[in-house]
KOLGU-594708 format. One record per atom (N, C-alpha, C): residue number from 1; residue in one letter; atom name; z, x, y. Coordinates in steps of 0.05 Angstrom, whole numbers. Atoms other than C-alpha are relative to their C-alpha. Layout:
N
@n: NUM, res: A, atom: CA, w: Z, u: X, v: Y
...
***
This chain:
149
@n: 1, res: X, atom: N, w: 21, u: -9, v: -22
@n: 1, res: X, atom: CA, w: 1188, u: 1896, v: 2629
@n: 1, res: X, atom: C, w: 2, u: -16, v: 22
@n: 2, res: X, atom: N, w: 3, u: 19, v: -23
@n: 2, res: X, atom: CA, w: 1186, u: 1871, v: 2699
@n: 2, res: X, atom: C, w: -26, u: -15, v: 0
@n: 3, res: X, atom: N, w: 20, u: 17, v: -1
@n: 3, res: X, atom: CA, w: 1139, u: 1815, v: 2709
@n: 3, res: X, atom: C, w: -21, u: 9, v: 22
@n: 4, res: X, atom: N, w: 18, u: -8, v: -23
@n: 4, res: X, atom: CA, w: 1108, u: 1845, v: 2773
@n: 4, res: X, atom: C, w: 6, u: 28, v: 8
@n: 5, res: X, atom: N, w: -7, u: -27, v: -13
@n: 5, res: X, atom: CA, w: 1102, u: 1912, v: 2809
@n: 5, res: X, atom: C, w: 24, u: -1, v: 18
@n: 6, res: X, atom: N, w: -22, u: 5, v: -19
@n: 6, res: X, atom: CA, w: 1149, u: 1884, v: 2860
@n: 6, res: X, atom: C, w: 27, u: -2, v: -16
@n: 7, res: X, atom: N, w: -21, u: 1, v: 17
@n: 7, res: X, atom: CA, w: 1199, u: 1870, v: 2804
@n: 7, res: X, atom: C, w: 10, u: 29, v: -8
@n: 8, res: X, atom: N, w: -4, u: -28, v: 8
@n: 8, res: X, atom: CA, w: 1196, u: 1943, v: 2780
@n: 8, res: X, atom: C, w: 16, u: 15, v: 24
@n: 9, res: X, atom: N, w: -14, u: -13, v: -23
@n: 9, res: X, atom: CA, w: 1215, u: 1969, v: 2850
@n: 9, res: X, atom: C, w: 25, u: -11, v: 9
@n: 10, res: X, atom: N, w: -25, u: 10, v: -5
@n: 10, res: X, atom: CA, w: 1274, u: 1926, v: 2854
@n: 10, res: X, atom: C, w: 22, u: 11, v: -22
@n: 11, res: X, atom: N, w: -16, u: -11, v: 18
@n: 11, res: X, atom: CA, w: 1303, u: 1963, v: 2795
@n: 11, res: X, atom: C, w: 11, u: 28, v: 8
@n: 12, res: X, atom: N, w: -13, u: -25, v: -6
@n: 12, res: X, atom: CA, w: 1352, u: 2021, v: 2800
@n: 12, res: X, atom: C, w: -15, u: 24, v: -11
@n: 13, res: X, atom: N, w: 15, u: -25, v: 10
@n: 13, res: X, atom: CA, w: 1318, u: 2090, v: 2794
@n: 13, res: X, atom: C, w: -30, u: -1, v: 0
@n: 14, res: X, atom: N, w: 29, u: -1, v: 1
@n: 14, res: X, atom: CA, w: 1247, u: 2065, v: 2802
@n: 14, res: X, atom: C, w: -13, u: 15, v: 20
@n: 15, res: X, atom: N, w: 10, u: -19, v: -21
@n: 15, res: X, atom: CA, w: 1234, u: 2098, v: 2867
@n: 15, res: X, atom: C, w: 1, u: 30, v: -7
@n: 16, res: X, atom: N, w: -6, u: -26, v: 8
@n: 16, res: X, atom: CA, w: 1266, u: 2160, v: 2844
@n: 16, res: X, atom: C, w: -17, u: 13, v: -21
@n: 17, res: X, atom: N, w: 21, u: -12, v: 20
@n: 17, res: X, atom: CA, w: 1223, u: 2166, v: 2783
@n: 17, res: X, atom: C, w: -27, u: 10, v: 12
@n: 18, res: X, atom: N, w: 25, u: -7, v: -13
@n: 18, res: X, atom: CA, w: 1160, u: 2165, v: 2823
@n: 18, res: X, atom: C, w: 2, u: 22, v: 21
@n: 19, res: X, atom: N, w: -4, u: -24, v: -19
@n: 19, res: X, atom: CA, w: 1188, u: 2210, v: 2879
@n: 19, res: X, atom: C, w: 1, u: 26, v: -13
@n: 20, res: X, atom: N, w: -6, u: -26, v: 13
@n: 20, res: X, atom: CA, w: 1211, u: 2263, v: 2833
@n: 20, res: X, atom: C, w: -25, u: 9, v: -15
@n: 21, res: X, atom: N, w: 23, u: -9, v: 15
@n: 21, res: X, atom: CA, w: 1146, u: 2265, v: 2795
@n: 21, res: X, atom: C, w: -24, u: 7, v: 20
@n: 22, res: X, atom: N, w: 19, u: -7, v: -19
@n: 22, res: X, atom: CA, w: 1108, u: 2278, v: 2860
@n: 22, res: X, atom: C, w: -4, u: 30, v: -2
@n: 23, res: X, atom: N, w: 5, u: -29, v: -2
@n: 23, res: X, atom: CA, w: 1076, u: 2345, v: 2857
@n: 23, res: X, atom: C, w: -5, u: 12, v: -28
@n: 24, res: X, atom: N, w: 3, u: -11, v: 26
@n: 24, res: X, atom: CA, w: 1088, u: 2369, v: 2786
@n: 24, res: X, atom: C, w: 14, u: -16, v: -22
@n: 25, res: X, atom: N, w: -9, u: 13, v: 24
@n: 25, res: X, atom: CA, w: 1104, u: 2340, v: 2716
@n: 25, res: X, atom: C, w: 31, u: 9, v: -2
@n: 26, res: X, atom: N, w: -29, u: -8, v: 3
@n: 26, res: X, atom: CA, w: 1180, u: 2338, v: 2702
@n: 26, res: X, atom: C, w: 9, u: -9, v: -28
@n: 27, res: X, atom: N, w: -9, u: 7, v: 25
@n: 27, res: X, atom: CA, w: 1217, u: 2336, v: 2638
@n: 27, res: X, atom: C, w: 20, u: -21, v: 2
@n: 28, res: X, atom: N, w: -21, u: 23, v: -2
@n: 28, res: X, atom: CA, w: 1262, u: 2276, v: 2620
@n: 28, res: X, atom: C, w: 25, u: 9, v: 6
@n: 29, res: X, atom: N, w: -28, u: -8, v: -8
@n: 29, res: X, atom: CA, w: 1325, u: 2314, v: 2624
@n: 29, res: X, atom: C, w: 2, u: 11, v: 30
@n: 30, res: X, atom: N, w: -2, u: -7, v: -27
@n: 30, res: X, atom: CA, w: 1307, u: 2343, v: 2693
@n: 30, res: X, atom: C, w: 3, u: -25, v: 16
@n: 31, res: X, atom: N, w: 1, u: 26, v: -16
@n: 31, res: X, atom: CA, w: 1293, u: 2272, v: 2717
@n: 31, res: X, atom: C, w: 28, u: -11, v: -3
@n: 32, res: X, atom: N, w: -25, u: 13, v: 8
@n: 32, res: X, atom: CA, w: 1359, u: 2247, v: 2686
@n: 32, res: X, atom: C, w: 21, u: 16, v: 17
@n: 33, res: X, atom: N, w: -22, u: -16, v: -17
@n: 33, res: X, atom: CA, w: 1401, u: 2304, v: 2720
@n: 33, res: X, atom: C, w: -3, u: -6, v: 29
@n: 34, res: X, atom: N, w: 5, u: 2, v: -28
@n: 34, res: X, atom: CA, w: 1367, u: 2294, v: 2786
@n: 34, res: X, atom: C, w: 5, u: -28, v: 10
@n: 35, res: X, atom: N, w: -1, u: 28, v: -10
@n: 35, res: X, atom: CA, w: 1369, u: 2217, v: 2790
@n: 35, res: X, atom: C, w: 27, u: -13, v: -4
@n: 36, res: X, atom: N, w: -27, u: 12, v: 1
@n: 36, res: X, atom: CA, w: 1442, u: 2206, v: 2770
@n: 36, res: X, atom: C, w: 0, u: -29, v: -11
@n: 37, res: X, atom: N, w: 1, u: 26, v: 15
@n: 37, res: X, atom: CA, w: 1425, u: 2146, v: 2726
@n: 37, res: X, atom: C, w: 3, u: 6, v: -29
@n: 38, res: X, atom: N, w: -6, u: -2, v: 29
@n: 38, res: X, atom: CA, w: 1441, u: 2134, v: 2653
@n: 38, res: X, atom: C, w: -28, u: 6, v: -14
@n: 39, res: X, atom: N, w: 20, u: -6, v: 17
@n: 39, res: X, atom: CA, w: 1396, u: 2158, v: 2598
@n: 39, res: X, atom: C, w: -16, u: -27, v: -6
@n: 40, res: X, atom: N, w: 13, u: 25, v: 7
@n: 40, res: X, atom: CA, w: 1379, u: 2086, v: 2578
@n: 40, res: X, atom: C, w: -14, u: -14, v: 25
@n: 41, res: X, atom: N, w: 12, u: 9, v: -25
@n: 41, res: X, atom: CA, w: 1364, u: 2066, v: 2650
@n: 41, res: X, atom: C, w: -27, u: 17, v: 4
@n: 42, res: X, atom: N, w: 24, u: -16, v: -4
@n: 42, res: X, atom: CA, w: 1316, u: 2125, v: 2657
@n: 42, res: X, atom: C, w: -22, u: -6, v: -19
@n: 43, res: X, atom: N, w: 18, u: 5, v: 21
@n: 43, res: X, atom: CA, w: 1284, u: 2109, v: 2590
@n: 43, res: X, atom: C, w: -17, u: -26, v: 7
@n: 44, res: X, atom: N, w: 12, u: 27, v: -9
@n: 44, res: X, atom: CA, w: 1271, u: 2036, v: 2617
@n: 44, res: X, atom: C, w: -19, u: 4, v: 22
@n: 45, res: X, atom: N, w: 15, u: -6, v: -25
@n: 45, res: X, atom: CA, w: 1245, u: 2061, v: 2685
@n: 45, res: X, atom: C, w: -28, u: 14, v: -8
@n: 46, res: X, atom: N, w: 25, u: -16, v: 8
@n: 46, res: X, atom: CA, w: 1196, u: 2111, v: 2652
@n: 46, res: X, atom: C, w: -19, u: -18, v: -16
@n: 47, res: X, atom: N, w: 18, u: 19, v: 15
@n: 47, res: X, atom: CA, w: 1172, u: 2059, v: 2602
@n: 47, res: X, atom: C, w: -13, u: -20, v: 15
@n: 48, res: X, atom: N, w: 10, u: 20, v: -17
@n: 48, res: X, atom: CA, w: 1163, u: 2008, v: 2653
@n: 48, res: X, atom: C, w: -24, u: 11, v: 21
@n: 49, res: X, atom: N, w: 21, u: -12, v: -18
@n: 49, res: X, atom: CA, w: 1126, u: 2057, v: 2700
@n: 49, res: X, atom: C, w: -26, u: 7, v: -17
@n: 50, res: X, atom: N, w: 22, u: -5, v: 18
@n: 50, res: X, atom: CA, w: 1082, u: 2077, v: 2641
@n: 50, res: X, atom: C, w: -17, u: -27, v: -5
@n: 51, res: X, atom: N, w: 16, u: 23, v: 7
@n: 51, res: X, atom: CA, w: 1065, u: 2006, v: 2625
@n: 51, res: X, atom: C, w: -13, u: -11, v: 25
@n: 52, res: X, atom: N, w: 11, u: 9, v: -25
@n: 52, res: X, atom: CA, w: 1050, u: 1993, v: 2700
@n: 52, res: X, atom: C, w: -23, u: 18, v: 9
@n: 53, res: X, atom: N, w: 21, u: -21, v: -6
@n: 53, res: X, atom: CA, w: 1004, u: 2055, v: 2699
@n: 53, res: X, atom: C, w: 7, u: 18, v: 23
@n: 54, res: X, atom: N, w: -8, u: -18, v: -19
@n: 54, res: X, atom: CA, w: 1045, u: 2095, v: 2747
@n: 54, res: X, atom: C, w: 5, u: 28, v: -10
@n: 55, res: X, atom: N, w: -6, u: -28, v: 12
@n: 55, res: X, atom: CA, w: 1063, u: 2153, v: 2699
@n: 55, res: X, atom: C, w: -12, u: 0, v: -27
@n: 56, res: X, atom: N, w: 8, u: -2, v: 29
@n: 56, res: X, atom: CA, w: 1039, u: 2179, v: 2635
@n: 56, res: X, atom: C, w: 12, u: 28, v: -9
@n: 57, res: X, atom: N, w: -13, u: -25, v: 11
@n: 57, res: X, atom: CA, w: 1070, u: 2231, v: 2588
@n: 57, res: X, atom: C, w: -24, u: 20, v: -5
@n: 58, res: X, atom: N, w: 20, u: -20, v: 4
@n: 58, res: X, atom: CA, w: 1035, u: 2297, v: 2581
@n: 58, res: X, atom: C, w: 0, u: 7, v: -30
@n: 59, res: X, atom: N, w: 2, u: -9, v: 26
@n: 59, res: X, atom: CA, w: 1009, u: 2319, v: 2516
@n: 59, res: X, atom: C, w: -12, u: 30, v: -1
@n: 60, res: X, atom: N, w: 10, u: -28, v: 0
@n: 60, res: X, atom: CA, w: 1001, u: 2393, v: 2501
@n: 60, res: X, atom: C, w: -24, u: 1, v: -18
@n: 61, res: X, atom: N, w: 25, u: -1, v: 16
@n: 61, res: X, atom: CA, w: 932, u: 2414, v: 2473
@n: 61, res: X, atom: C, w: 4, u: 6, v: -27
@n: 62, res: X, atom: N, w: -1, u: -8, v: 29
@n: 62, res: X, atom: CA, w: 957, u: 2446, v: 2410
@n: 62, res: X, atom: C, w: 23, u: -17, v: -13
@n: 63, res: X, atom: N, w: -20, u: 17, v: 13
@n: 63, res: X, atom: CA, w: 1010, u: 2392, v: 2395
@n: 63, res: X, atom: C, w: -12, u: -30, v: -5
@n: 64, res: X, atom: N, w: 8, u: 26, v: 6
@n: 64, res: X, atom: CA, w: 1001, u: 2325, v: 2364
@n: 64, res: X, atom: C, w: 19, u: -21, v: 10
@n: 65, res: X, atom: N, w: -21, u: 19, v: -11
@n: 65, res: X, atom: CA, w: 1063, u: 2292, v: 2393
@n: 65, res: X, atom: C, w: 0, u: 3, v: 31
@n: 66, res: X, atom: N, w: -4, u: -2, v: -31
@n: 66, res: X, atom: CA, w: 1079, u: 2276, v: 2465
@n: 66, res: X, atom: C, w: 21, u: 18, v: 8
@n: 67, res: X, atom: N, w: -21, u: -14, v: -12
@n: 67, res: X, atom: CA, w: 1115, u: 2326, v: 2503
@n: 67, res: X, atom: C, w: 21, u: -18, v: 16
@n: 68, res: X, atom: N, w: -19, u: 17, v: -14
@n: 68, res: X, atom: CA, w: 1176, u: 2304, v: 2540
@n: 68, res: X, atom: C, w: -4, u: 4, v: 32
@n: 69, res: X, atom: N, w: 6, u: -2, v: -28
@n: 69, res: X, atom: CA, w: 1143, u: 2317, v: 2609
@n: 69, res: X, atom: C, w: -18, u: -23, v: 7
@n: 70, res: X, atom: N, w: 14, u: 21, v: -10
@n: 70, res: X, atom: CA, w: 1117, u: 2262, v: 2652
@n: 70, res: X, atom: C, w: -12, u: 6, v: 27
@n: 71, res: X, atom: N, w: 14, u: -7, v: -23
@n: 71, res: X, atom: CA, w: 1066, u: 2262, v: 2710
@n: 71, res: X, atom: C, w: -8, u: -27, v: 12
@n: 72, res: X, atom: N, w: 11, u: 23, v: -13
@n: 72, res: X, atom: CA, w: 1041, u: 2211, v: 2762
@n: 72, res: X, atom: C, w: -27, u: -2, v: -8
@n: 73, res: X, atom: N, w: 30, u: 6, v: 1
@n: 73, res: X, atom: CA, w: 974, u: 2176, v: 2751
@n: 73, res: X, atom: C, w: -9, u: -3, v: 29
@n: 74, res: X, atom: N, w: 13, u: 5, v: -25
@n: 74, res: X, atom: CA, w: 927, u: 2163, v: 2808
@n: 74, res: X, atom: C, w: 14, u: -23, v: 12
@n: 75, res: X, atom: N, w: -15, u: 24, v: -12
@n: 75, res: X, atom: CA, w: 962, u: 2094, v: 2816
@n: 75, res: X, atom: C, w: 29, u: 6, v: 10
@n: 76, res: X, atom: N, w: -26, u: -12, v: -7
@n: 76, res: X, atom: CA, w: 1029, u: 2129, v: 2817
@n: 76, res: X, atom: C, w: 0, u: 15, v: 28
@n: 77, res: X, atom: N, w: 5, u: -16, v: -25
@n: 77, res: X, atom: CA, w: 1003, u: 2177, v: 2871
@n: 77, res: X, atom: C, w: -6, u: -17, v: 24
@n: 78, res: X, atom: N, w: 6, u: 16, v: -23
@n: 78, res: X, atom: CA, w: 977, u: 2121, v: 2912
@n: 78, res: X, atom: C, w: 25, u: -13, v: 11
@n: 79, res: X, atom: N, w: -28, u: 8, v: -6
@n: 79, res: X, atom: CA, w: 1049, u: 2091, v: 2912
@n: 79, res: X, atom: C, w: 13, u: 19, v: 17
@n: 80, res: X, atom: N, w: -14, u: -20, v: -13
@n: 80, res: X, atom: CA, w: 1079, u: 2154, v: 2928
@n: 80, res: X, atom: C, w: -9, u: 9, v: 28
@n: 81, res: X, atom: N, w: 12, u: -6, v: -27
@n: 81, res: X, atom: CA, w: 1031, u: 2167, v: 2987
@n: 81, res: X, atom: C, w: 12, u: -21, v: 20
@n: 82, res: X, atom: N, w: -12, u: 23, v: -17
@n: 82, res: X, atom: CA, w: 1056, u: 2100, v: 3016
@n: 82, res: X, atom: C, w: 30, u: 7, v: 8
@n: 83, res: X, atom: N, w: -29, u: -6, v: -4
@n: 83, res: X, atom: CA, w: 1128, u: 2122, v: 3006
@n: 83, res: X, atom: C, w: 3, u: 22, v: 18
@n: 84, res: X, atom: N, w: -2, u: -24, v: -19
@n: 84, res: X, atom: CA, w: 1113, u: 2187, v: 3043
@n: 84, res: X, atom: C, w: -6, u: -10, v: 29
@n: 85, res: X, atom: N, w: 6, u: 8, v: -26
@n: 85, res: X, atom: CA, w: 1083, u: 2149, v: 3102
@n: 85, res: X, atom: C, w: 23, u: -16, v: 12
@n: 86, res: X, atom: N, w: -25, u: 11, v: -9
@n: 86, res: X, atom: CA, w: 1148, u: 2108, v: 3105
@n: 86, res: X, atom: C, w: 21, u: 17, v: 3
@n: 87, res: X, atom: N, w: -20, u: -19, v: -2
@n: 87, res: X, atom: CA, w: 1187, u: 2169, v: 3102
@n: 87, res: X, atom: C, w: 22, u: -4, v: -19
@n: 88, res: X, atom: N, w: -16, u: 4, v: 21
@n: 88, res: X, atom: CA, w: 1221, u: 2145, v: 3039
@n: 88, res: X, atom: C, w: 5, u: 25, v: -17
@n: 89, res: X, atom: N, w: -3, u: -24, v: 17
@n: 89, res: X, atom: CA, w: 1207, u: 2208, v: 3000
@n: 89, res: X, atom: C, w: 20, u: 22, v: 13
@n: 90, res: X, atom: N, w: -18, u: -21, v: -13
@n: 90, res: X, atom: CA, w: 1242, u: 2253, v: 3051
@n: 90, res: X, atom: C, w: 28, u: -13, v: -2
@n: 91, res: X, atom: N, w: -26, u: 14, v: 0
@n: 91, res: X, atom: CA, w: 1300, u: 2202, v: 3056
@n: 91, res: X, atom: C, w: 14, u: 3, v: -27
@n: 92, res: X, atom: N, w: -11, u: -1, v: 27
@n: 92, res: X, atom: CA, w: 1309, u: 2200, v: 2980
@n: 92, res: X, atom: C, w: 7, u: 28, v: -6
@n: 93, res: X, atom: N, w: -8, u: -25, v: 6
@n: 93, res: X, atom: CA, w: 1308, u: 2273, v: 2972
@n: 93, res: X, atom: C, w: 24, u: 10, v: 16
@n: 94, res: X, atom: N, w: -24, u: -6, v: -15
@n: 94, res: X, atom: CA, w: 1358, u: 2281, v: 3028
@n: 94, res: X, atom: C, w: 25, u: -13, v: -12
@n: 95, res: X, atom: N, w: -23, u: 13, v: 12
@n: 95, res: X, atom: CA, w: 1403, u: 2230, v: 2993
@n: 95, res: X, atom: C, w: 7, u: 16, v: -25
@n: 96, res: X, atom: N, w: -5, u: -14, v: 23
@n: 96, res: X, atom: CA, w: 1397, u: 2269, v: 2928
@n: 96, res: X, atom: C, w: 14, u: 27, v: 7
@n: 97, res: X, atom: N, w: -12, u: -24, v: -9
@n: 97, res: X, atom: CA, w: 1415, u: 2334, v: 2965
@n: 97, res: X, atom: C, w: 29, u: -5, v: 8
@n: 98, res: X, atom: N, w: -27, u: 4, v: -10
@n: 98, res: X, atom: CA, w: 1476, u: 2302, v: 2998
@n: 98, res: X, atom: C, w: 17, u: -8, v: -27
@n: 99, res: X, atom: N, w: -15, u: 6, v: 24
@n: 99, res: X, atom: CA, w: 1497, u: 2275, v: 2929
@n: 99, res: X, atom: C, w: 11, u: 27, v: -13
@n: 100, res: X, atom: N, w: -6, u: -26, v: 13
@n: 100, res: X, atom: CA, w: 1494, u: 2346, v: 2902
@n: 100, res: X, atom: C, w: 21, u: 15, v: 15
@n: 101, res: X, atom: N, w: -20, u: -15, v: -18
@n: 101, res: X, atom: CA, w: 1534, u: 2375, v: 2961
@n: 101, res: X, atom: C, w: 27, u: -13, v: -4
@n: 102, res: X, atom: N, w: -25, u: 13, v: 3
@n: 102, res: X, atom: CA, w: 1589, u: 2321, v: 2953
@n: 102, res: X, atom: C, w: 11, u: 10, v: -29
@n: 103, res: X, atom: N, w: -10, u: -7, v: 27
@n: 103, res: X, atom: CA, w: 1595, u: 2336, v: 2878
@n: 103, res: X, atom: C, w: 9, u: 30, v: -1
@n: 104, res: X, atom: N, w: -7, u: -28, v: -1
@n: 104, res: X, atom: CA, w: 1597, u: 2410, v: 2890
@n: 104, res: X, atom: C, w: 27, u: 4, v: 17
@n: 105, res: X, atom: N, w: -24, u: -2, v: -14
@n: 105, res: X, atom: CA, w: 1649, u: 2403, v: 2943
@n: 105, res: X, atom: C, w: 25, u: -14, v: -13
@n: 106, res: X, atom: N, w: -24, u: 14, v: 13
@n: 106, res: X, atom: CA, w: 1692, u: 2356, v: 2901
@n: 106, res: X, atom: C, w: 10, u: 19, v: -21
@n: 107, res: X, atom: N, w: -6, u: -23, v: 22
@n: 107, res: X, atom: CA, w: 1690, u: 2411, v: 2844
@n: 107, res: X, atom: C, w: 16, u: 20, v: 12
@n: 108, res: X, atom: N, w: -17, u: -23, v: -13
@n: 108, res: X, atom: CA, w: 1714, u: 2463, v: 2893
@n: 108, res: X, atom: C, w: 27, u: -10, v: 8
@n: 109, res: X, atom: N, w: -27, u: 9, v: -8
@n: 109, res: X, atom: CA, w: 1770, u: 2419, v: 2920
@n: 109, res: X, atom: C, w: 17, u: -2, v: -23
@n: 110, res: X, atom: N, w: -16, u: 2, v: 25
@n: 110, res: X, atom: CA, w: 1793, u: 2405, v: 2848
@n: 110, res: X, atom: C, w: 12, u: 27, v: -7
@n: 111, res: X, atom: N, w: -8, u: -28, v: 7
@n: 111, res: X, atom: CA, w: 1794, u: 2479, v: 2836
@n: 111, res: X, atom: C, w: 21, u: 12, v: 21
@n: 112, res: X, atom: N, w: -16, u: -12, v: -21
@n: 112, res: X, atom: CA, w: 1827, u: 2495, v: 2902
@n: 112, res: X, atom: C, w: 31, u: -13, v: -3
@n: 113, res: X, atom: N, w: -24, u: 12, v: 0
@n: 113, res: X, atom: CA, w: 1885, u: 2444, v: 2894
@n: 113, res: X, atom: C, w: 14, u: 6, v: -27
@n: 114, res: X, atom: N, w: -12, u: -7, v: 28
@n: 114, res: X, atom: CA, w: 1898, u: 2470, v: 2822
@n: 114, res: X, atom: C, w: 18, u: 26, v: 4
@n: 115, res: X, atom: N, w: -13, u: -26, v: -4
@n: 115, res: X, atom: CA, w: 1922, u: 2536, v: 2852
@n: 115, res: X, atom: C, w: 32, u: -6, v: 9
@n: 116, res: X, atom: N, w: -27, u: 2, v: -5
@n: 116, res: X, atom: CA, w: 1999, u: 2543, v: 2853
@n: 116, res: X, atom: C, w: 8, u: 2, v: 29
@n: 117, res: X, atom: N, w: -6, u: -3, v: -29
@n: 117, res: X, atom: CA, w: 2002, u: 2569, v: 2924
@n: 117, res: X, atom: C, w: -9, u: -25, v: 18
@n: 118, res: X, atom: N, w: 8, u: 23, v: -15
@n: 118, res: X, atom: CA, w: 1961, u: 2511, v: 2950
@n: 118, res: X, atom: C, w: 18, u: -24, v: -6
@n: 119, res: X, atom: N, w: -18, u: 22, v: 8
@n: 119, res: X, atom: CA, w: 2007, u: 2462, v: 2912
@n: 119, res: X, atom: C, w: 24, u: -1, v: 17
@n: 120, res: X, atom: N, w: -24, u: -5, v: -16
@n: 120, res: X, atom: CA, w: 2066, u: 2492, v: 2947
@n: 120, res: X, atom: C, w: -4, u: -8, v: 29
@n: 121, res: X, atom: N, w: 9, u: 5, v: -27
@n: 121, res: X, atom: CA, w: 2031, u: 2489, v: 3014
@n: 121, res: X, atom: C, w: -4, u: -32, v: 7
@n: 122, res: X, atom: N, w: 4, u: 29, v: -2
@n: 122, res: X, atom: CA, w: 2011, u: 2417, v: 3003
@n: 122, res: X, atom: C, w: 28, u: -15, v: -1
@n: 123, res: X, atom: N, w: -25, u: 11, v: 2
@n: 123, res: X, atom: CA, w: 2082, u: 2400, v: 2985
@n: 123, res: X, atom: C, w: 14, u: 1, v: 27
@n: 124, res: X, atom: N, w: -11, u: -4, v: -24
@n: 124, res: X, atom: CA, w: 2106, u: 2430, v: 3050
@n: 124, res: X, atom: C, w: -9, u: -17, v: 23
@n: 125, res: X, atom: N, w: 12, u: 16, v: -21
@n: 125, res: X, atom: CA, w: 2060, u: 2385, v: 3089
@n: 125, res: X, atom: C, w: 11, u: -28, v: 4
@n: 126, res: X, atom: N, w: -12, u: 26, v: -1
@n: 126, res: X, atom: CA, w: 2099, u: 2323, v: 3075
@n: 126, res: X, atom: C, w: 22, u: -2, v: 22
@n: 127, res: X, atom: N, w: -21, u: 4, v: -23
@n: 127, res: X, atom: CA, w: 2141, u: 2289, v: 3130
@n: 127, res: X, atom: C, w: 28, u: -10, v: -12
@n: 128, res: X, atom: N, w: -25, u: 7, v: 12
@n: 128, res: X, atom: CA, w: 2191, u: 2265, v: 3077
@n: 128, res: X, atom: C, w: 7, u: 18, v: -21
@n: 129, res: X, atom: N, w: -6, u: -18, v: 21
@n: 129, res: X, atom: CA, w: 2209, u: 2297, v: 3011
@n: 129, res: X, atom: C, w: -26, u: 17, v: -4
@n: 130, res: X, atom: N, w: 23, u: -15, v: 1
@n: 130, res: X, atom: CA, w: 2161, u: 2356, v: 3010
@n: 130, res: X, atom: C, w: -11, u: 4, v: -28
@n: 131, res: X, atom: N, w: 10, u: -4, v: 28
@n: 131, res: X, atom: CA, w: 2155, u: 2355, v: 2934
@n: 131, res: X, atom: C, w: -10, u: -25, v: -16
@n: 132, res: X, atom: N, w: 6, u: 26, v: 12
@n: 132, res: X, atom: CA, w: 2143, u: 2283, v: 2923
@n: 132, res: X, atom: C, w: -20, u: -16, v: 14
@n: 133, res: X, atom: N, w: 21, u: 18, v: -14
@n: 133, res: X, atom: CA, w: 2081, u: 2238, v: 2937
@n: 133, res: X, atom: C, w: 11, u: -26, v: 6
@n: 134, res: X, atom: N, w: -9, u: 26, v: -6
@n: 134, res: X, atom: CA, w: 2086, u: 2169, v: 2963
@n: 134, res: X, atom: C, w: 9, u: -18, v: -23
@n: 135, res: X, atom: N, w: -7, u: 17, v: 26
@n: 135, res: X, atom: CA, w: 2091, u: 2143, v: 2892
@n: 135, res: X, atom: C, w: 25, u: 13, v: -15
@n: 136, res: X, atom: N, w: -25, u: -11, v: 13
@n: 136, res: X, atom: CA, w: 2151, u: 2187, v: 2873
@n: 136, res: X, atom: C, w: -8, u: 22, v: -21
@n: 137, res: X, atom: N, w: 8, u: -21, v: 21
@n: 137, res: X, atom: CA, w: 2110, u: 2238, v: 2830
@n: 137, res: X, atom: C, w: 2, u: 28, v: 13
@n: 138, res: X, atom: N, w: -3, u: -28, v: -6
@n: 138, res: X, atom: CA, w: 2127, u: 2312, v: 2836
@n: 138, res: X, atom: C, w: -29, u: 12, v: 3
@n: 139, res: X, atom: N, w: 30, u: -12, v: -3
@n: 139, res: X, atom: CA, w: 2062, u: 2342, v: 2869
@n: 139, res: X, atom: C, w: -2, u: 29, v: -10
@n: 140, res: X, atom: N, w: 2, u: -29, v: 10
@n: 140, res: X, atom: CA, w: 2080, u: 2412, v: 2844
@n: 140, res: X, atom: C, w: 0, u: 0, v: -31
@n: 141, res: X, atom: N, w: 0, u: -3, v: 29
@n: 141, res: X, atom: CA, w: 2085, u: 2392, v: 2770
@n: 141, res: X, atom: C, w: -29, u: 4, v: -11
@n: 142, res: X, atom: N, w: 25, u: -6, v: 9
@n: 142, res: X, atom: CA, w: 2028, u: 2423, v: 2732
@n: 142, res: X, atom: C, w: -6, u: -19, v: -25
@n: 143, res: X, atom: N, w: 6, u: 18, v: 24
@n: 143, res: X, atom: CA, w: 2032, u: 2365, v: 2678
@n: 143, res: X, atom: C, w: -26, u: -11, v: 0
@n: 144, res: X, atom: N, w: 28, u: 9, v: 7
@n: 144, res: X, atom: CA, w: 1973, u: 2330, v: 2648
@n: 144, res: X, atom: C, w: -2, u: -28, v: 10
@n: 145, res: X, atom: N, w: 1, u: 25, v: -9
@n: 145, res: X, atom: CA, w: 1986, u: 2266, v: 2686
@n: 145, res: X, atom: C, w: -25, u: -2, v: 22
@n: 146, res: X, atom: N, w: 24, u: 0, v: -17
@n: 146, res: X, atom: CA, w: 1916, u: 2254, v: 2720
@n: 146, res: X, atom: C, w: -6, u: -28, v: 9
@n: 147, res: X, atom: N, w: 4, u: 27, v: -8
@n: 147, res: X, atom: CA, w: 1926, u: 2184, v: 2749
@n: 147, res: X, atom: C, w: -19, u: -2, v: 24
@n: 148, res: X, atom: N, w: 15, u: 1, v: -29
@n: 148, res: X, atom: CA, w: 1889, u: 2203, v: 2815
@n: 148, res: X, atom: C, w: -27, u: 8, v: -4
@n: 149, res: X, atom: N, w: 28, u: -11, v: 2
@n: 149, res: X, atom: CA, w: 1823, u: 2226, v: 2785
@n: 149, res: X, atom: C, w: -19, u: -23, v: 2
***
């Protein structure tokens, strides 16, 4: 656990946890998917945020165990309101949107370059041997060699 609140905010994912909990409670898996951090890192940040009084797990009325949803406390809301005034909330959400756009575009390019017609067209774009990349590999070979991933 961080020794101070300042130490907490120096850790990866700390701002994101609070920012994503702004508004409504979130499930652990939703936070994990949105923040792009490891499960163990998220577990640590949530535990630290809980210990510092920024978040609490929600408990369903008819359940005896803790649900996997978390929400901000008043202390957490106080911090998030400062982040909003600094425009950090907007910047962070913009960053997350940009990350999603990049990942989606990467997936589309991977699918696009897998098409045989595109492979042929890429091969013709070369100024030297149209079917060999600068490393001597056949760019039209559908083999399983994935060195460039």
